[in-house]
ZAVEX-411421 format. One record per atom (N, C-alpha, C): residue number from 1; x, y, z. Coordinates in steps of 0.05 Angstrom, whole numbers, plus 5000, padded with zeros to 4 digits. Example, Ala and Ser with C-alpha at 12.3 -4.5 7.8 and 13.67 -1.06 7.14 Angstrom:
<nodes>
NODE     n     xx     yy     zz
NODE     1   5264   4886   5156
NODE     1   5246   4910   5156
NODE     1   5264   4934   5156
NODE     2   5257   4955   5142
NODE     2   5273   4979   5143
NODE     2   5258   5001   5157
</nodes>
This chain:
<nodes>
NODE     n     xx     yy     zz
NODE     1   0919   1880   2091
NODE     1   0944   1881   2106
NODE     1   0940   1896   2133
NODE     2   0915   1905   2137
NODE     2   0910   1918   2162
NODE     2   0915   1901   2187
NODE     3   0909   1875   2185
NODE     3   0914   1858   2208
NODE     3   0943   1855   2215
NODE     4   0960   1854   2195
NODE     4   0989   1853   2201
NODE     4   0998   1878   2216
NODE     5   0990   1901   2206
NODE     5   0998   1926   2218
NODE     5   0986   1930   2246
NODE     6   0961   1921   2249
NODE     6   0948   1923   2275
NODE     6   0962   1906   2296
NODE     7   0968   1881   2288
NODE     7   0982   1863   2306
NODE     7   1009   1874   2315
NODE     8   1024   1884   2296
NODE     8   1050   1894   2304
NODE     8   1048   1921   2318
NODE     9   1028   1936   2312
NODE     9   1024   1961   2326
NODE     9   1018   1957   2356
NODE    10   1001   1937   2362
NODE    10   0994   1930   2389
NODE    10   1019   1922   2405
NODE    11   1033   1903   2394
NODE    11   1057   1893   2408
NODE    11   1078   1914   2412
NODE    12   1082   1930   2391
NODE    12   1102   1951   2392
NODE    12   1096   1972   2414
NODE    13   1070   1979   2416
NODE    13   1063   1999   2436
NODE    13   1068   1989   2464
NODE    14   1061   1964   2470
NODE    14   1065   1954   2497
NODE    14   1094   1951   2504
NODE    15   1110   1943   2484
NODE    15   1139   1941   2488
NODE    15   1151   1969   2494
NODE    16   1141   1989   2480
NODE    16   1149   2017   2484
NODE    16   1143   2026   2513
NODE    17   1119   2018   2522
NODE    17   1112   2025   2550
NODE    17   1132   2013   2570
NODE    18   1139   1988   2565
NODE    18   1159   1975   2583
NODE    18   1186   1989   2582
NODE    19   1194   1998   2558
NODE    19   1219   2012   2556
NODE    19   1218   2039   2571
NODE    20   1196   2053   2569
NODE    20   1192   2079   2583
NODE    20   1192   2074   2613
NODE    21   1179   2053   2622
NODE    21   1177   2047   2651
NODE    21   1205   2042   2662
NODE    22   1221   2027   2647
NODE    22   1249   2021   2657
NODE    22   1266   2047   2656
NODE    23   1263   2062   2635
NODE    23   1278   2087   2632
NODE    23   1272   2107   2654
NODE    24   1246   2108   2662
NODE    24   1238   2127   2683
NODE    24   1245   2118   2711
NODE    25   1252   2092   2714
NODE    25   1259   2082   2740
NODE    25   1235   2077   2759
NODE    26   1211   2074   2747
NODE    26   1187   2070   2763
NODE    26   1189   2045   2780
NODE    27   1199   2023   2769
NODE    27   1199   1997   2782
NODE    27   1225   1991   2797
NODE    28   1245   2008   2795
NODE    28   1270   2002   2808
NODE    28   1286   1982   2793
NODE    29   1310   1976   2803
NODE    29   1329   1958   2789
NODE    29   1319   1930   2785
NODE    30   1301   1920   2802
NODE    30   1292   1893   2801
NODE    30   1264   1890   2788
NODE    31   1254   1911   2776
NODE    31   1227   1910   2765
NODE    31   1224   1890   2743
NODE    32   1244   1888   2724
NODE    32   1241   1869   2702
NODE    32   1241   1841   2712
NODE    33   1258   1834   2732
NODE    33   1259   1807   2742
NODE    33   1232   1800   2755
NODE    34   1220   1819   2770
NODE    34   1195   1814   2784
NODE    34   1173   1809   2763
NODE    35   1172   1826   2742
NODE    35   1151   1822   2721
NODE    35   1154   1794   2708
NODE    36   1178   1787   2702
NODE    36   1183   1761   2689
NODE    36   1174   1738   2707
NODE    37   1180   1739   2733
NODE    37   1173   1718   2751
NODE    37   1143   1716   2755
NODE    38   1130   1739   2757
NODE    38   1100   1739   2760
NODE    38   1088   1728   2735
NODE    39   1099   1735   2711
NODE    39   1088   1724   2686
NODE    39   1092   1694   2684
NODE    40   1116   1685   2692
NODE    40   1122   1657   2690
NODE    40   1107   1639   2709
NODE    41   1106   1647   2734
NODE    41   1094   1630   2755
NODE    41   1064   1635   2760
NODE    42   1053   1657   2752
NODE    42   1025   1663   2758
NODE    42   1008   1669   2733
NODE    43   1015   1690   2719
NODE    43   0997   1700   2698
NODE    43   0996   1681   2674
NODE    44   1019   1672   2664
NODE    44   1019   1655   2641
NODE    44   1006   1628   2646
NODE    45   1011   1614   2668
NODE    45   0997   1589   2674
NODE    45   0966   1593   2674
NODE    46   0957   1616   2685
NODE    46   0928   1621   2685
NODE    46   0918   1625   2657
NODE    47   0934   1639   2640
NODE    47   0926   1643   2612
NODE    47   0925   1616   2597
NODE    48   0945   1600   2601
NODE    48   0946   1574   2587
NODE    48   0922   1557   2594
NODE    49   0915   1556   2620
NODE    49   0893   1540   2628
NODE    49   0867   1549   2616
NODE    50   0862   1575   2616
NODE    50   0837   1586   2606
NODE    50   0835   1583   2576
NODE    51   0858   1584   2562
NODE    51   0857   1580   2533
NODE    51   0852   1551   2526
NODE    52   0864   1532   2540
NODE    52   0862   1504   2533
NODE    52   0837   1490   2544
NODE    53   0825   1501   2565
NODE    53   0803   1486   2578
NODE    53   0778   1485   2560
NODE    54   0777   1502   2539
NODE    54   0754   1500   2521
NODE    54   0763   1494   2492
NODE    55   0789   1486   2489
NODE    55   0799   1480   2463
NODE    55   0788   1454   2451
NODE    56   0788   1453   2425
NODE    56   0780   1428   2411
NODE    56   0805   1412   2406
NODE    57   0809   1391   2422
NODE    57   0834   1375   2419
NODE    57   0836   1360   2393
NODE    58   0814   1359   2378
NODE    58   0815   1345   2352
NODE    58   0831   1359   2331
NODE    59   0837   1385   2336
NODE    59   0853   1400   2316
NODE    59   0882   1389   2316
NODE    60   0889   1374   2336
NODE    60   0916   1362   2336
NODE    60   0920   1341   2314
NODE    61   0898   1332   2303
NODE    61   0899   1311   2282
NODE    61   0896   1323   2254
NODE    62   0896   1349   2251
NODE    62   0891   1361   2225
NODE    62   0915   1362   2207
NODE    63   0910   1364   2181
NODE    63   0932   1366   2161
NODE    63   0946   1393   2165
NODE    64   0931   1413   2173
NODE    64   0942   1440   2178
NODE    64   0964   1438   2199
NODE    65   0958   1425   2221
NODE    65   0977   1423   2243
NODE    65   1001   1405   2234
NODE    66   0995   1384   2219
NODE    66   1017   1367   2210
NODE    66   1037   1383   2193
NODE    67   1027   1401   2177
NODE    67   1044   1418   2161
NODE    67   1061   1436   2178
NODE    68   1049   1448   2198
NODE    68   1063   1466   2217
NODE    68   1084   1450   2231
NODE    69   1077   1426   2240
NODE    69   1096   1409   2255
NODE    69   1120   1402   2238
NODE    70   1116   1396   2212
NODE    70   1139   1390   2195
NODE    70   1157   1414   2192
NODE    71   1146   1438   2189
NODE    71   1162   1461   2186
NODE    71   1178   1467   2212
NODE    72   1165   1461   2235
NODE    72   1178   1465   2261
NODE    72   1202   1445   2263
NODE    73   1198   1420   2256
NODE    73   1219   1400   2258
NODE    73   1242   1406   2240
NODE    74   1236   1415   2216
NODE    74   1258   1422   2197
NODE    74   1274   1445   2208
NODE    75   1260   1466   2218
NODE    75   1274   1489   2229
NODE    75   1291   1481   2253
NODE    76   1280   1465   2271
NODE    76   1294   1457   2295
NODE    76   1320   1441   2288
NODE    77   1317   1421   2270
NODE    77   1340   1405   2263
NODE    77   1361   1422   2249
NODE    78   1353   1440   2232
NODE    78   1372   1458   2218
NODE    78   1387   1475   2238
NODE    79   1373   1486   2258
NODE    79   1387   1503   2278
NODE    79   1406   1487   2294
NODE    80   1399   1463   2303
NODE    80   1416   1447   2319
NODE    80   1441   1439   2303
NODE    81   1438   1432   2278
NODE    81   1461   1425   2261
NODE    81   1480   1449   2258
NODE    82   1468   1473   2252
NODE    82   1484   1497   2249
NODE    82   1499   1504   2275
NODE    83   1484   1500   2297
NODE    83   1496   1506   2323
NODE    83   1520   1488   2329
NODE    84   1518   1462   2323
NODE    84   1540   1444   2329
NODE    84   1564   1450   2311
NODE    85   1559   1460   2287
NODE    85   1581   1465   2268
NODE    85   1593   1493   2272
NODE    86   1577   1513   2274
NODE    86   1586   1541   2273
NODE    86   1589   1555   2300
NODE    87   1571   1548   2319
NODE    87   1572   1562   2345
NODE    87   1563   1543   2367
NODE    88   1579   1524   2374
NODE    88   1572   1505   2396
NODE    88   1566   1520   2422
NODE    89   1544   1513   2434
NODE    89   1536   1525   2459
NODE    89   1526   1504   2478
NODE    90   1525   1510   2505
NODE    90   1513   1491   2524
NODE    90   1484   1484   2517
NODE    91   1474   1463   2530
NODE    91   1447   1454   2524
NODE    91   1426   1475   2528
NODE    92   1427   1491   2549
NODE    92   1406   1511   2554
NODE    92   1405   1532   2532
NODE    93   1429   1542   2524
NODE    93   1429   1562   2503
NODE    93   1421   1551   2476
NODE    94   1428   1526   2471
NODE    94   1420   1513   2446
NODE    94   1390   1509   2445
NODE    95   1378   1500   2468
NODE    95   1349   1496   2470
NODE    95   1334   1522   2465
NODE    96   1344   1544   2477
NODE    96   1331   1570   2473
NODE    96   1334   1580   2444
NODE    97   1358   1576   2433
NODE    97   1362   1584   2405
NODE    97   1344   1569   2386
NODE    98   1342   1543   2391
NODE    98   1324   1526   2375
NODE    98   1295   1535   2378
NODE    99   1287   1540   2402
NODE    99   1259   1550   2406
NODE    99   1255   1577   2392
NODE   100   1275   1594   2393
NODE   100   1272   1620   2379
NODE   100   1269   1617   2349
NODE   101   1279   1595   2338
NODE   101   1277   1591   2309
NODE   101   1251   1579   2300
NODE   102   1235   1569   2319
NODE   102   1210   1554   2311
NODE   102   1185   1562   2327
NODE   103   1188   1576   2350
NODE   103   1165   1581   2367
NODE   103   1152   1608   2358
NODE   104   1129   1607   2345
NODE   104   1117   1630   2333
NODE   104   1099   1646   2353
NODE   105   1097   1671   2347
NODE   105   1080   1689   2364
NODE   105   1051   1685   2354
NODE   106   1039   1663   2362
NODE   106   1012   1657   2352
NODE   106   0990   1671   2367
NODE   107   0997   1685   2389
NODE   107   0976   1698   2405
NODE   107   0973   1727   2398
NODE   108   0990   1744   2409
NODE   108   0985   1773   2406
NODE   108   0992   1784   2379
NODE   109   1005   1769   2361
NODE   109   1008   1777   2333
NODE   109   0992   1757   2316
NODE   110   0993   1732   2322
NODE   110   0979   1712   2306
NODE   110   0949   1715   2305
NODE   111   0937   1722   2328
NODE   111   0908   1725   2329
NODE   111   0899   1749   2312
NODE   112   0911   1773   2315
NODE   112   0902   1794   2297
NODE   112   0906   1788   2267
NODE   113   0929   1775   2261
NODE   113   0934   1768   2233
NODE   113   0913   1748   2223
NODE   114   0906   1728   2240
NODE   114   0886   1708   2233
NODE   114   0859   1721   2228
NODE   115   0852   1739   2245
NODE   115   0825   1752   2243
NODE   115   0824   1771   2220
NODE   116   0843   1789   2217
NODE   116   0842   1811   2198
NODE   116   0853   1804   2171
NODE   117   0871   1784   2169
NODE   117   0883   1777   2144
NODE   117   0872   1751   2133
NODE   118   0872   1730   2151
NODE   118   0863   1704   2142
NODE   118   0833   1701   2144
NODE   119   0820   1718   2160
NODE   119   0791   1717   2162
NODE   119   0779   1697   2181
NODE   120   0796   1683   2197
NODE   120   0786   1663   2216
NODE   120   0807   1658   2237
NODE   121   0799   1662   2262
NODE   121   0818   1658   2284
NODE   121   0825   1629   2288
NODE   122   0810   1610   2277
NODE   122   0815   1582   2281
NODE   122   0842   1573   2270
NODE   123   0854   1588   2252
NODE   123   0879   1580   2240
NODE   123   0902   1580   2260
NODE   124   0900   1596   2281
NODE   124   0922   1596   2301
NODE   124   0918   1576   2323
NODE   125   0894   1565   2326
NODE   125   0888   1547   2348
NODE   125   0905   1522   2347
NODE   126   0909   1509   2324
NODE   126   0926   1485   2324
NODE   126   0955   1491   2332
NODE   127   0965   1515   2324
NODE   127   0992   1522   2331
NODE   127   0995   1528   2360
NODE   128   0975   1541   2372
NODE   128   0975   1546   2400
NODE   128   0976   1520   2416
NODE   129   0960   1501   2408
NODE   129   0959   1475   2422
NODE   129   0986   1461   2419
NODE   130   0997   1461   2395
NODE   130   1023   1448   2391
NODE   130   1045   1460   2409
NODE   131   1045   1486   2410
NODE   131   1066   1500   2426
NODE   131   1062   1497   2456
NODE   132   1036   1499   2464
NODE   132   1031   1497   2493
NODE   132   1034   1469   2504
NODE   133   1027   1449   2487
NODE   133   1027   1421   2497
NODE   133   1053   1406   2491
NODE   134   1068   1415   2471
NODE   134   1092   1400   2462
NODE   134   1118   1417   2464
NODE   135   1118   1439   2449
NODE   135   1143   1454   2447
NODE   135   1151   1468   2473
NODE   136   1132   1481   2486
NODE   136   1139   1495   2511
NODE   136   1147   1475   2533
NODE   137   1132   1453   2537
NODE   137   1141   1434   2558
NODE   137   1168   1422   2551
NODE   138   1173   1416   2525
NODE   138   1199   1404   2518
NODE   138   1222   1424   2523
NODE   139   1217   1449   2516
NODE   139   1238   1469   2520
NODE   139   1243   1473   2550
NODE   140   1222   1475   2565
NODE   140   1224   1479   2594
NODE   140   1238   1455   2608
NODE   141   1232   1431   2598
NODE   141   1244   1407   2609
NODE   141   1275   1408   2605
NODE   142   1283   1415   2580
NODE   142   1311   1417   2574
NODE   142   1325   1439   2591
NODE   143   1311   1461   2595
NODE   143   1322   1482   2612
NODE   143   1324   1473   2641
NODE   144   1304   1460   2651
NODE   144   1305   1450   2678
NODE   144   1328   1431   2682
NODE   145   1331   1412   2663
NODE   145   1352   1392   2666
NODE   145   1380   1404   2663
NODE   146   1383   1422   2644
NODE   146   1410   1434   2639
NODE   146   1418   1453   2660
NODE   147   1400   1467   2673
NODE   147   1407   1487   2693
NODE   147   1409   1475   2721
NODE   148   1398   1450   2725
NODE   148   1400   1437   2751
NODE   148   1427   1425   2756
NODE   149   1443   1422   2734
NODE   149   1470   1411   2737
NODE   149   1471   1381   2737
NODE   150   1448   1368   2734
NODE   150   1449   1339   2733
NODE   150   1425   1329   2716
NODE   151   1428   1306   2705
NODE   151   1407   1294   2689
NODE   151   1401   1266   2701
NODE   152   1376   1263   2709
NODE   152   1368   1237   2720
NODE   152   1340   1230   2711
NODE   153   1334   1205   2713
NODE   153   1307   1196   2705
NODE   153   1286   1209   2723
NODE   154   1293   1213   2748
NODE   154   1274   1225   2767
NODE   154   1268   1254   2759
NODE   155   1289   1269   2751
NODE   155   1284   1297   2744
NODE   155   1267   1299   2719
NODE   156   1271   1281   2700
NODE   156   1255   1281   2675
NODE   156   1226   1274   2682
NODE   157   1222   1253   2698
NODE   157   1195   1244   2705
NODE   157   1179   1265   2721
NODE   158   1193   1278   2740
NODE   158   1179   1296   2757
NODE   158   1178   1325   2746
NODE   159   1192   1330   2723
NODE   159   1192   1357   2713
NODE   159   1165   1369   2708
NODE   160   1146   1354   2696
NODE   160   1119   1365   2692
NODE   160   1105   1375   2717
NODE   161   1110   1362   2739
NODE   161   1095   1370   2764
NODE   161   1110   1392   2779
NODE   162   1133   1401   2768
NODE   162   1148   1422   2781
NODE   162   1147   1448   2765
NODE   163   1134   1448   2742
NODE   163   1133   1472   2726
NODE   163   1104   1481   2723
NODE   164   1098   1505   2732
NODE   164   1070   1514   2732
NODE   164   1058   1517   2704
NODE   165   1074   1523   2684
NODE   165   1063   1526   2657
NODE   165   1055   1499   2646
NODE   166   1071   1478   2651
NODE   166   1063   1451   2642
NODE   166   1039   1441   2657
NODE   167   1039   1445   2683
NODE   167   1016   1437   2699
NODE   167   0990   1449   2689
NODE   168   0991   1475   2683
NODE   168   0967   1489   2674
NODE   168   0959   1479   2646
NODE   169   0978   1474   2628
NODE   169   0971   1464   2601
NODE   169   0958   1436   2603
NODE   170   0970   1418   2618
NODE   170   0959   1391   2621
NODE   170   0931   1392   2634
NODE   171   0928   1409   2654
NODE   171   0902   1411   2667
NODE   171   0881   1422   2648
NODE   172   0888   1442   2632
NODE   172   0869   1453   2613
NODE   172   0860   1433   2592
NODE   173   0879   1418   2581
NODE   173   0872   1398   2561
NODE   173   0855   1376   2574
NODE   174   0861   1368   2598
NODE   174   0845   1347   2612
NODE   174   0816   1357   2615
NODE   175   0812   1382   2622
NODE   175   0785   1393   2625
NODE   175   0771   1393   2598
NODE   176   0785   1401   2577
NODE   176   0773   1401   2551
NODE   176   0766   1374   2540
NODE   177   0785   1354   2544
NODE   177   0780   1327   2534
NODE   177   0757   1313   2549
NODE   178   0754   1320   2574
NODE   178   0733   1307   2590
NODE   178   0706   1323   2589
NODE   179   0707   1345   2575
NODE   179   0683   1362   2571
NODE   179   0671   1371   2598
NODE   180   0689   1380   2616
NODE   180   0681   1389   2642
NODE   180   0673   1419   2640
NODE   181   0650   1426   2650
NODE   181   0641   1453   2650
NODE   181   0648   1466   2677
NODE   182   0668   1483   2677
NODE   182   0676   1496   2701
NODE   182   0659   1520   2708
NODE   183   0653   1525   2733
NODE   183   0636   1548   2740
NODE   183   0650   1574   2735
NODE   184   0634   1594   2729
NODE   184   0645   1621   2723
NODE   184   0660   1632   2748
NODE   185   0651   1624   2771
NODE   185   0665   1634   2795
NODE   185   0694   1625   2796
NODE   186   0700   1602   2783
NODE   186   0728   1593   2782
NODE   186   0743   1604   2758
NODE   187   0729   1605   2735
NODE   187   0743   1614   2710
NODE   187   0748   1644   2710
NODE   188   0729   1660   2721
NODE   188   0732   1689   2719
NODE   188   0757   1700   2732
NODE   189   0765   1691   2756
NODE   189   0790   1700   2768
NODE   189   0814   1692   2751
NODE   190   0813   1667   2741
NODE   190   0836   1657   2724
NODE   190   0838   1673   2699
NODE   191   0815   1680   2686
NODE   191   0816   1696   2662
NODE   191   0826   1724   2667
NODE   192   0819   1734   2690
NODE   192   0829   1761   2698
NODE   192   0859   1761   2702
NODE   193   0869   1741   2716
NODE   193   0898   1739   2720
NODE   193   0913   1733   2694
NODE   194   0901   1714   2678
NODE   194   0914   1707   2653
NODE   194   0915   1730   2633
NODE   195   0896   1749   2635
NODE   195   0896   1772   2618
NODE   195   0920   1790   2622
NODE   196   0934   1787   2644
NODE   196   0958   1803   2650
NODE   196   0983   1790   2638
NODE   197   0981   1765   2629
NODE   197   1006   1751   2620
NODE   197   1019   1765   2597
NODE   198   1005   1770   2575
NODE   198   1017   1782   2551
NODE   198   1028   1810   2557
NODE   199   1013   1828   2570
NODE   199   1024   1854   2576
NODE   199   1049   1852   2593
NODE   200   1049   1834   2613
NODE   200   1073   1831   2630
NODE   200   1097   1822   2615
NODE   201   1094   1802   2597
NODE   201   1116   1792   2582
NODE   201   1126   1814   2563
NODE   202   1108   1828   2550
NODE   202   1116   1848   2530
NODE   202   1130   1872   2544
NODE   203   1119   1880   2567
NODE   203   1132   1902   2582
NODE   203   1160   1894   2592
NODE   204   1162   1869   2602
NODE   204   1188   1860   2611
NODE   204   1208   1859   2588
NODE   205   1199   1852   2565
NODE   205   1216   1852   2541
NODE   205   1225   1880   2535
NODE   206   1206   1899   2535
NODE   206   1212   1927   2530
NODE   206   1232   1938   2551
NODE   207   1229   1930   2576
NODE   207   1247   1939   2597
NODE   207   1275   1929   2592
NODE   208   1277   1905   2580
NODE   208   1304   1893   2575
NODE   208   1319   1908   2553
NODE   209   1304   1924   2537
NODE   209   1317   1939   2515
NODE   209   1331   1964   2525
NODE   210   1324   1974   2548
NODE   210   1335   1999   2558
NODE   210   1365   1995   2566
NODE   211   1381   2012   2556
NODE   211   1410   2011   2563
NODE   211   1425   1990   2547
NODE   212   1411   1977   2528
NODE   212   1424   1956   2513
NODE   212   1424   1963   2483
NODE   213   1444   1955   2469
NODE   213   1445   1958   2440
NODE   213   1443   1930   2427
NODE   214   1421   1925   2413
NODE   214   1418   1898   2401
NODE   214   1441   1891   2381
NODE   215   1447   1866   2379
NODE   215   1466   1855   2360
NODE   215   1494   1866   2364
NODE   216   1502   1870   2388
NODE   216   1530   1879   2393
NODE   216   1549   1855   2389
NODE   217   1573   1862   2383
NODE   217   1594   1841   2380
NODE   217   1597   1826   2406
NODE   218   1600   1799   2403
NODE   218   1604   1783   2426
NODE   218   1579   1775   2441
NODE   219   1556   1781   2430
NODE   219   1530   1775   2444
NODE   219   1515   1753   2430
NODE   220   1528   1738   2412
NODE   220   1514   1716   2398
NODE   220   1501   1724   2372
NODE   221   1514   1740   2356
NODE   221   1501   1749   2331
NODE   221   1498   1726   2312
NODE   222   1515   1706   2312
NODE   222   1512   1683   2294
NODE   222   1487   1668   2302
NODE   223   1483   1664   2328
NODE   223   1459   1649   2337
NODE   223   1433   1665   2328
NODE   224   1434   1691   2332
NODE   224   1411   1707   2325
NODE   224   1405   1706   2295
NODE   225   1427   1709   2279
NODE   225   1423   1708   2250
NODE   225   1412   1682   2241
NODE   226   1423   1660   2252
NODE   226   1413   1633   2244
NODE   226   1384   1629   2251
NODE   227   1377   1635   2277
NODE   227   1350   1632   2286
NODE   227   1330   1649   2270
NODE   228   1338   1674   2265
NODE   228   1321   1693   2251
NODE   228   1316   1684   2222
NODE   229   1337   1676   2209
NODE   229   1334   1667   2181
NODE   229   1317   1642   2179
NODE   230   1320   1624   2197
NODE   230   1304   1600   2197
NODE   230   1275   1607   2202
NODE   231   1270   1626   2221
NODE   231   1243   1633   2229
NODE   231   1227   1646   2207
NODE   232   1239   1667   2194
NODE   232   1224   1683   2175
NODE   232   1227   1674   2146
NODE   233   1245   1655   2140
NODE   233   1249   1646   2113
NODE   233   1246   1616   2109
NODE   234   1261   1601   2125
NODE   234   1261   1572   2121
NODE   234   1234   1560   2130
NODE   235   1224   1568   2153
NODE   235   1198   1557   2162
NODE   235   1175   1562   2142
NODE   236   1171   1587   2132
NODE   236   1150   1591   2112
NODE   236   1154   1574   2087
NODE   237   1178   1573   2077
NODE   237   1184   1558   2053
NODE   237   1178   1528   2057
NODE   238   1187   1518   2080
NODE   238   1181   1490   2087
NODE   238   1151   1485   2090
NODE   239   1137   1503   2102
NODE   239   1108   1500   2105
NODE   239   1095   1499   2078
NODE   240   1104   1516   2060
NODE   240   1092   1516   2033
NODE   240   1097   1489   2019
NODE   241   1122   1480   2020
NODE   241   1129   1455   2007
NODE   241   1113   1431   2018
NODE   242   1113   1428   2044
NODE   242   1098   1406   2056
NODE   242   1068   1409   2052
NODE   243   1058   1434   2056
NODE   243   1029   1438   2053
NODE   243   1019   1433   2025
NODE   244   1034   1442   2005
NODE   244   1026   1440   1978
NODE   244   1030   1412   1966
NODE   245   1053   1400   1971
NODE   245   1060   1375   1957
NODE   245   1058   1350   1974
NODE   246   1056   1352   2000
NODE   246   1053   1329   2017
NODE   246   1025   1326   2028
NODE   247   1014   1348   2039
NODE   247   0988   1346   2052
NODE   247   0965   1357   2034
NODE   248   0971   1366   2010
NODE   248   0951   1374   1991
NODE   248   0935   1399   1999
NODE   249   0946   1417   2014
NODE   249   0932   1442   2020
NODE   249   0933   1461   1997
NODE   250   0912   1476   1994
NODE   250   0912   1497   1973
NODE   250   0894   1520   1981
NODE   251   0893   1540   1965
NODE   251   0875   1563   1971
NODE   251   0881   1576   1998
NODE   252   0859   1581   2012
NODE   252   0861   1595   2038
NODE   252   0877   1580   2058
NODE   253   0874   1553   2058
NODE   253   0889   1537   2078
NODE   253   0919   1538   2074
NODE   254   0928   1538   2048
NODE   254   0956   1539   2043
NODE   254   0967   1567   2050
NODE   255   0952   1588   2043
NODE   255   0960   1615   2050
NODE   255   0962   1618   2080
NODE   256   0943   1606   2095
NODE   256   0942   1609   2124
NODE   256   0965   1595   2137
NODE   257   0972   1571   2128
NODE   257   0993   1555   2141
NODE   257   1020   1569   2136
NODE   258   1024   1580   2112
NODE   258   1049   1594   2107
NODE   258   1051   1620   2123
NODE   259   1028   1634   2125
NODE   259   1028   1659   2140
NODE   259   1034   1654   2170
NODE   260   1022   1633   2180
NODE   260   1027   1626   2209
NODE   260   1056   1619   2213
NODE   261   1068   1605   2194
NODE   261   1097   1598   2196
NODE   261   1115   1622   2194
NODE   262   1105   1644   2183
NODE   262   1121   1668   2179
NODE   262   1120   1686   2204
NODE   263   1102   1681   2223
NODE   263   1100   1697   2246
NODE   263   1127   1698   2261
NODE   264   1133   1721   2275
NODE   264   1158   1723   2289
NODE   264   1160   1706   2314
NODE   265   1184   1705   2325
NODE   265   1188   1690   2350
NODE   265   1172   1702   2373
NODE   266   1160   1684   2389
NODE   266   1143   1693   2411
NODE   266   1159   1705   2434
NODE   267   1148   1724   2448
NODE   267   1161   1736   2471
NODE   267   1165   1716   2494
NODE   268   1149   1694   2493
NODE   268   1152   1673   2513
NODE   268   1181   1663   2515
NODE   269   1195   1663   2492
NODE   269   1223   1652   2493
NODE   269   1240   1670   2510
NODE   270   1237   1696   2509
NODE   270   1252   1714   2526
NODE   270   1244   1709   2555
NODE   271   1218   1704   2560
NODE   271   1208   1699   2587
NODE   271   1222   1674   2598
NODE   272   1224   1653   2582
NODE   272   1237   1628   2590
NODE   272   1267   1634   2596
NODE   273   1280   1649   2578
NODE   273   1308   1655   2582
NODE   273   1313   1671   2608
NODE   274   1296   1691   2612
NODE   274   1299   1707   2636
NODE   274   1294   1691   2661
NODE   275   1275   1673   2660
NODE   275   1268   1656   2684
NODE   275   1292   1639   2692
NODE   276   1306   1628   2672
NODE   276   1329   1610   2678
NODE   276   1356   1624   2677
NODE   277   1356   1650   2670
NODE   277   1381   1665   2669
NODE   277   1401   1656   2649
NODE   278   1391   1646   2626
NODE   278   1409   1635   2606
NODE   278   1400   1646   2578
NODE   279   1419   1655   2562
NODE   279   1414   1663   2535
NODE   279   1394   1686   2532
NODE   280   1394   1704   2551
NODE   280   1374   1726   2550
NODE   280   1378   1745   2526
NODE   281   1404   1752   2522
NODE   281   1410   1771   2500
NODE   281   1403   1759   2473
NODE   282   1410   1734   2468
NODE   282   1404   1721   2443
NODE   282   1374   1719   2439
NODE   283   1359   1712   2460
NODE   283   1330   1710   2458
NODE   283   1318   1737   2452
NODE   284   1327   1757   2466
NODE   284   1316   1784   2462
NODE   284   1322   1794   2433
NODE   285   1346   1791   2424
NODE   285   1353   1800   2397
NODE   285   1339   1784   2375
NODE   286   1335   1758   2379
NODE   286   1321   1742   2360
NODE   286   1292   1751   2357
NODE   287   1279   1756   2380
NODE   287   1252   1766   2379
NODE   287   1250   1793   2365
NODE   288   1269   1811   2371
NODE   288   1269   1837   2358
NODE   288   1273   1835   2328
NODE   289   1293   1820   2319
NODE   289   1299   1817   2291
NODE   289   1276   1804   2276
NODE   290   1265   1782   2287
NODE   290   1244   1768   2272
NODE   290   1218   1785   2272
NODE   291   1213   1801   2293
NODE   291   1189   1818   2293
NODE   291   1191   1838   2271
NODE   292   1214   1851   2268
NODE   292   1218   1870   2246
NODE   292   1217   1857   2219
NODE   293   1232   1835   2216
NODE   293   1234   1822   2190
NODE   293   1208   1808   2181
NODE   294   1191   1800   2200
NODE   294   1167   1786   2192
NODE   294   1146   1804   2179
NODE   295   1148   1830   2183
NODE   295   1129   1848   2171
NODE   295   1131   1847   2140
NODE   296   1154   1853   2129
NODE   296   1156   1850   2099
NODE   296   1152   1821   2090
NODE   297   1161   1802   2107
NODE   297   1157   1774   2099
NODE   297   1128   1767   2096
NODE   298   1111   1775   2115
NODE   298   1083   1770   2114
NODE   298   1070   1784   2090
NODE   299   1079   1808   2084
NODE   299   1068   1823   2061
NODE   299   1075   1808   2035
NODE   300   1099   1796   2033
NODE   300   1106   1780   2010
NODE   300   1089   1755   2008
NODE   301   1085   1741   2030
NODE   301   1068   1717   2031
NODE   301   1040   1724   2022
NODE   302   1029   1746   2032
NODE   302   1002   1754   2024
NODE   302   1000   1761   1995
NODE   303   1021   1774   1984
NODE   303   1021   1781   1956
NODE   303   1022   1757   1938
NODE   304   1036   1736   1947
NODE   304   1039   1712   1930
NODE   304   1016   1692   1933
NODE   305   1005   1690   1957
NODE   305   0986   1668   1962
NODE   305   0958   1677   1969
NODE   306   0954   1702   1977
NODE   306   0927   1710   1986
NODE   306   0907   1708   1964
</nodes>
């Protein structure tokens, strides 16, 4: 269980630093906005490119990924249905809530868990590819369309070339698929910039907690509760059902796919919300609740399946 605690310890410490920075007034009133914009437009695209440029695209065809995809689809459909019935919201907020219920923290929590608990970092690679190539672009496209005030074929077609995160993801996969060896002189600066993405996102999230009380009345507690329950309970259960009875996974692979599905909501969702100025409080609270709830959930999964 050391990997679970290490992963959460790392993320918690960096979030705390962001909170202290905001509380001390080091960055001024616009510091959080600046960090989010730098992360969105510069650091995260660099990270996505360097992660994907050497990825094995064949993992997209694995049974492991198919199981994760099924759990993602079930979670997304369930959230949308609940949203339409219990708390109807505009498209942007619905897209962010749906993403919060299915987009797992496969990087700064998933990697430590994969290494220290599952014994192999390869278990998070398929999920990273799915999220970077499909879920993130789809979420960003919906946010672009809904916040622009109009929906047109042109906006949908041109959306990939207007978003730096999608551009970086597509370019990275193209380099990997074509087996292009990029020179170190090009990769080293991108790796250096990309290394700042996770700390920037985590610190910006920590800064957003200052002066705020999570789960206050009138801030979307129903959305947070629905997304959190789907993320830490429905997704793992769905992953176990599909993995065990549909795709025939067992042993370490079954344990790994359920553990990955139990990971909390990624901080990227708050970064998306802050970038577009929509649903920030719900995104922040969902990340906070799922991060806390996923610790005992992962311990239960490990006790039952490890």
